[in-house]
N, C-alpha and C positions, 0 to 999 in steps of 0.2 A: 520361231523358238517358242516353246511352251511357257506358260506363265509359271514363274518360280513359286514354290511354296516352302514355308519354313519346315526344315527337317525335324524329325523326332530325335534322331541320334546321329552324331558324327564321330568317327574313329580317326584319331590322329596318331601317326607313327612317328615317334621321336619327340623327346621332351627338351628340345633346344629352344633358341630364341623365337623362331618362326612358329614352331608347334605349340609352345606354351602361350604365346601371345594370342594365337588363333583360338586355343582352347578357352582362355580366359574370356575373350570377347563373346564366344558362343555361349559359355556358361552364364554370362551376364545377361544374355538375351533369352535365357530360359531353355536353351537347347541342351539335351543330355550329351555329354562328351566323355569319351574314354581315350586315354593317352597310353600308348605302349612304348616303353623305354628299355633298351637293351642293357644299359649301364645300371649301377647301383645308386646313382644320384642324378639329379636333373641338371640341365644347363647345356648339355652337348659340349661343343668346343668352348663354351663359356662357363663351364662348371668351376667351382672352387673346392679344393681338397684340404681338410684340416690335418695339421701335423705339428706336434710339439708347440702348440699354442699359436701357430701361424695359419694363414689361409692362402694356399697356393692356387693360382689360376693355371689353366693349360696355356701358358704364355700370357703376356699382358694384353688386356682388351680395354682400350679407351672407349668411352661412350662419347662420340662426337656426331652431331647430325645437323643438317641444314633443313630438315623437315619439321615444321612447327608441330604437326599432329603427333609425330613420334616423340618429340621433346616433351610436349605437355603430358602425353601418356606416361612417360617414365617419371617425370617430376611428380605427378599426382600419385603414381604407384609407390614411389620410394620416400617422398617427403624429406624429412631432415636426415635420413640415412644416406642421401646423395651428396657427396662432397664435390667441390670444384677444386681441381688440382692443377698445378703448373705443369706444362709440357716441356720437357727438356731432354733432347736426344743428342747423342754424339756418335761419331764414327772413329774407331781406333784403326789407324792406317799408317803403316811405315813408322811405327813407334811415335806417332803424333796423335793428338786429340783434336779432331775437327768438329766444329759445331755444326748442328743442323737446325734450320736451313743453312746452306753453305754461305760462309762469309768470305768476301774477297780477301780480307786481311789474312784469314787462315791459309788460303791458297797461296798467297804471296809469301807469307812469313814462315809457314810450316812445311810447305812442299817445295820451296825453293823458287828463286826468281826465274831460272831457266825453264823449269817445268811449267811455271805459271804462264810465261810468255807463249810457250808451245801450245798449252791448253787453250788459251784465249784466241790465238791466231787460228788454231784448228777449228774452234767453234765459229769464229767469224767467217772463215772460208766456207765451212759447211753451210752456214746460214745463207751466204750469198749464192752458193751453188744450188741449194735447194729451191731458192726463189727463181733461179734462172733455168736450171735443168733438174726439176724435181725427180727424185728416185722413189720407187715404190717401197712400201713397208711390207716386205714379204716375210719377215721374221722379227722376233724381239731384238736380236742383235742389230739388224738394219734400222729398226725403229729408233733405237737409242743413238746409233751413229749418225743418223739423218738429223737428229735434233741437238746432240751434244758434241759430236765429233769423236774420232777414234781415240784420242788421247784420254779423255775422261772415261770413255767406255772401257778401255784397257786398264785404267787405274782402279775403277770401282765397280761399275755396273756389270761388266763381264765376269770378273772373279766372284762377286757376291752372288750373282744369279746362278752361275755354275755350281757354287757351293750349296745354295739353297735347293735347287731343283735336281742336282745330280746328273744333268744332261747339259750339253753345250747349248748356249743361248740361240744359236742359229737353228735349233730344232724346236724352239718355243714360238708360238704364235704371237704376232704383234697385238692381238686382242687382249692379251694379259696386260701389256704395257698401257693400252688405251684405258683400261679400268683402274690400274693400280698405281701408276707413277704420276705424281704431281709434277707437271712440266716446269722445270726450273730454268729460267731465262737468264743467261749470263749478263745480258744487258742490264737486267734488274739487279744482279749481284754487284756490278760496277756502280750503278746508281746508288745503291745502299751504302757502298763504301765511300762515295764522294759526297753525297748530301742527304742520304736517308738512312743513316747508320742504325737508327733505333727501330726501323720498320721491318716487319717480316713480310714475306709475300702474302698477297691477299688470300691465296689458297691454303695458307698454313694457319691452323688454330693453335694459339699459344697456351690454351688451357682445355681441360676436358672434365666431364663428369665421371665419378667413380664411387661406388658404394663403400661404406665404411668397412664392410666385411668381405671384400672381394667381389668380382663381377658376378659370381654365382649367386650372390645375395638377391639380385634382381629376380632370378628365376625361382629361387626358393620362396620369395614373397608371392610370385605368381602362383606357384603350386599350392600354397596355403589358401589363397583366395579361391582357386578353382575347386579345391576339395570342400571349402566352406560353402560353396554354391551348389554342391552336390555332384561335382565332376569326379571322375576316377582317374588316378595316376598309378599305373602299374610299372614298378621298377623291376629290374632283372627279368624282363619279359621280351626277349628278342623274337622278331617275327620269323616264322619258319616257311609259311606258304600264304600266297594271296590267290584265292580261287576266283576264276572268272566264269561267268555264265553269259555267253554272248558278248555284248559290249558293256557289261557291268561287272563290278566286283561283287561277288555273292557272299564271300566270307573271308576272314583272315584268321590264320592259325598261328599262335605264338606259344613259346615255352613259358612255363610258370617258374617261380623261384624254387619250387619243390621238384622240378625236373619233368613234370607232366606236360602234355600239350592241351591247349584250350582253344576252342573255336569261338569266334564272335563275329557279329555282322553289324552293319549300320547303313543308313541312307546314303551317307557320303563317307569316303575314305580320303584322307589327306596325308600324303607322304612327305616327311622332311628328313628321312634317312638317306644315306648315299644312294643316288639314283641307279648307278650301274648294278650295285648289289641288290637293290630292291627289284629291279627288272628280272634278275635271275630267279626270284622267288615266285614269279607269276606262273600260274598253272591254269590252262595248258601253257606250255613253254612259248616264249616269244618267237616271232617270225625270224627267218634267217637274216633279213636286212637289218632288223633291230639287234640281233645277236652280233652282227658284225660291228655295229656302232658301239655296243657294250665292250667288245674286245679292244677298242681303241681308247676307252675311258679309264685312265689310271690316276692314282693319287700319290702324292709325296707325303710320307709320314714324318712325325717329329717325336723324338724321345726327349723328355725334359728331365734334367738333373736339378732337383730342388734341394737347396742347402740352407741350413740354419747356422748362423755365425754368432759367436759370443762377442760382438762388438757393436757399438751404437750405429755406425754407418760406414759405408765405403765411399760412396759418391752421392751427388745430388741429382743423378740422371734417372729418368724413368726407363729409357731404352738406350742401350749401347750396342752399336752394330760392329761386328767383327768380320770383315769380308775376306781376310787372307786365309788361304787354305791350310796353313800349318796349325791353326787353332781349331780344336774339335768342334766348338759351338759357333753359331753364326750370329747370335743375339743374346743379350743379357738383360734381365729385369732385376732391379733392386726393389723389393716389395714395399719397404718403408716409404719410398718416394711416390708410391701409388696411393697408399693410405697408411697413416701412422698407427692405425688400430688393427692392422692385419698381422702385426708382429708384436711380441712381448716387449715391454720397456727394457731398454739397454741392449737389445739384440737387433740384428738385421737378417735378411734372408735374400737369397738369389735364386732365380730360375734361369738356367742355362738351356737354350734351345739348340738341339742337335738334329739336323736334317738327316733323314735316312729313309729306307724303304722297309716295308713290313717284312719282318723275319730275316733281314740281312744281318751282316756281322755286327753293326752298331746296335740294331734292335735287340739282338740276342746276347750282346756282351754282358758278362756278369757285372752287377751293380758296382762292386768295389773297384773293378778294373776300369770301368768308365769314369768313376769319380777320380781315380788317380790320373787319368788322361785330362780330365777337366781341371784338376788342381794344378797340373803342370802348365796348362795353357793360362790359367789365371795368374800364376806366378810369372810366367814369361811376359804377360801384358802389364805386370806391375800392379795388379789389383789386389791379390791375396798372396803375400809372400810367406806369411807365417800364420796360416788360418787356425783360428780357434773354433773348430767345427763341433757343433752340438749334435748334429745328425743330418742325414741326407736320405732321400728316396727318389725313385724314378716314377714318372707318370708318362703316359703314352697317348698319342693321337694318330691312329692308323690312317684316318682320312682327313689329314690336316689341310692339304692344298690340292685341288683338282689341277692336274697338269694340262696346260694349254699347249698341246702339240700343234704343229703347223696346221693340221687339218681339223682343229678344234671346232670351227663353225659347222662343218659337215657332221662331225661326231654328235654334237648336241642336237642338231636338226634331226638326225636319225633317232635319237632317244626320245625327243619330244613328239615326233610324228607318231610313234607307236603308242605312247601314253595318251595322246590326245584322242585316240579312238575309244577310250574307256569313259563312258558318260558320267559315272559317279566317282571318278578319281581325279584328284588334283595333286600336283607335286610342287612344293615351294621351298624357299630357304637356300642357303649356301649349298647344303648337301643335296637337297631335293632337286635342285636345278643344275647341279654339277657346275657351279659358278663361284668364282672367288669374289663374293661381295662382302660388305661389312655387316656388323651386328645390327645397325640401325636399319639397313635395307631389309634384313630378315624380319625384323619387328614390323616394319611397314607392310611387308607381304602378309604377315599374320593378321594385321588390322584389316587390310583390304579383302583378304580371302574370307573373313567372317561375313562381310557384306555380300560378297559374291555368292556365298552359299545360301545366305538367308533370303536375299531378294534379287539376286542376279546382277547387282551392280557393285563394283565396276565389272566390265568384261575381263576374262582371264588374261587376254593379251596385255591389258594395261598393267596387270600384276607382274607378268613375265618380263615386261620391259624395264622394271626397276633395276638400276645399277648396270644398265647396258648403254653403249653409245648409239646403238641402232637395233632394229628388230633382227633377231637371229631366226625366229620362227614365228609365223603367223598362226597362232592357236585359234582353231575354229571349234567353239563349244559344240560337242556332238549332240546336245539335247539335254533338257532339264525336265524333271518330273515334279 
């Protein structure tokens, strides 16, 4: 491999957590950096939107990390603007409020003795059978049943997953569960009930960092620093074409806010936008094998109903999960419980998350009609019976969740294989890797990719392995100049 040299300019596509972290570290190292963002504000899925004195995120984003470098980076970046907030989530199920993590007392007292006995016996029998005659994890459904039993799957995991993804869980890859579900052991539930009632599972953090003005404040601060260091952030500038010359990106063409096209180039291009859509912009067009992989890469969208209420508070929960299909939304955030300074005094605000697909009936429903459906669901749940609504509006995330169909590993391998052939292109972050990772993972990728571009360390495979249980693809750097 050729000796790495510090680039003169790096072009970053996407102003989300990965892209802005990378841009900031490059700018601090004296590298010219230009960021292209399609939206009118920074943050990507972690942006915050002002409305009637509130700051609404695209759904709630807790900052929790086990990585010391990431934690120190964010603490130094935000200083006193970073709050430590209590984490309290509940599940609304069968007209009951169940605490999370699951408490055995709730199972016994709220779901009934008969159901509790069935659930525990099912779990123990499954546990024993899996150790004697283990069954493979061929889908998300089987992954859950193999660990929790069919009773708990049918109660919560199955209905919630079908509502969230819009497809049956038997069609979802178990890789999603590997990355996203904290394995809850019912032996531990019973132990907490009998002699460790005050303890939470070791995998569960009972507090989290959150900025005073919403999660988007982190990336607004990054933007200010990048621009102060001479970097350029271009909003309302969606990429139109990525031109290739041999095994390199020769130029990138993007729209300007005025509607014209502008062409730019750089030594390195780093993509953090949705990978399937990015690959469709490559010119010449991608090879047939890569085109087939793109055709299997789909996203689940979310439409957010954001509501301001003229009441001090509804609950003390950060997240409320609503798995049953008769309610239009699958999750609720109450903003005041994330930060008391993102809402005006005496008021509270809700974000209702509604899973849908781009341009389906929910996506296209008139705002007033959707609010009426949400209001009906809130009333049926006993949360807002007589709402004093100050206002509401909808926000959207077209590429909220990459869908892990059964063939997900082969799909991403096909995407990565083609991209890896382009020597001055890297793709990182949740969107850029078509991977359902957390915000801290994307920030870590940005930090490491800066070093990778500047001096070749770490290797890109180390960056790609973040937030995975195992290697999905062995990236071979095609050469550095």
